N, C-alpha and C positions, 0 to 999 in steps of 0.2 A: 413336983417342981416343974416349972416350964423350961423347956429346952430353948437355948438360943440358936436360932437358925439364921443363916445368911440369906439375904433376899436373893431370889432367883434372878439371874442376869449374867452379865459378863464378869469373868474373874479379872482382878486387877493384874495388869502386866507385871511379871516379876522384875523386869528391868526398872520399873518405876520404884519399886520397893528397894531394890538393891542400890539404886542411886540416891534414894531418900528424898525424892522430889514428889510434889503433890499432883503432878499431871504432866502430860506431854507439853513441850515447848515452854516449860516453867523453870528457868534457871535458879540454882541455889548455890550459895557460897559454901565452900568446903574448907574450913580452917583445919590446919594440920595435915592436909593432903599435898601432893606435889603440885597440882593445879589449883587455882583459886576458886573455880566454879565448875559445876556440872549441870548438864541438861539432857533430858531424853527427848531428842528432836523427832518429830513425826511430820512427814510430808507425803501425803497420799497414803500408800500402803507401806512405805519405807520407814523403819524406825531405827534410830541409832543413838547410842549413848556417847555424848561428846563432853570431854573435859577440856577446859580452856582457861587462859589467863595465867600470868605469872604470879605466883604466890608472893605476897608482901609488897607488890608494886601497885601504887594507886593509879587509877585512871585519871582523867582530867576532872576537875571539879565542875560544878554546874556552870553552864555557859554565861549566865548573868553575873557580871562582876569578876570574871576571871582575869588573870594577868595575861599580858601579851605572850610571855614565855609558855604558859599553859595552853593558850590558843594555838600557838605554833606547834607545840608538842602533839596536841590532839589532831591537828590538820596533817601533820607528818605521818602519824599512825594510819590515818584513813587513806592517805595517798599511797603509802608503802604497801598496804594490804588490800587496796581497792579491788584487785583482780579476784582475790579469795573471798572478800565480803560479798561480791556479786554472785557467788555460787549459791547463796541462799541459806536456808535454815540448816542444811546438812553440813555446814562448814564451821569450824571453830572460830574462824575470823569473823563471821557474821555475828556470832554470839558475843565475842569479845567487844566488837564495835557497839553492839546494842546495849550491853550491860555495863561495860567498864569505860567506854569513851563517849 
């Protein structure tokens, strides 16, 4: 019988498996968890697991054809969290803005 051997190379980071994501900077929805999404963010050599988004709350729908109320809601979120969104990939606000809003 032939043995199954893993190809030589780098081992998969255990943080990716624990979070259940396919790779770095690839957010995934987490139904049944406290937060709505998870991502293993990587910037340079720094790696961090980030959970973000309020469970059960919809972000704004697509920008085309949205109502005035949803447009204001989306703009308010972005204005309220602008300082944290600017921090980049290592902040939950950045990912919430990118994925949910």
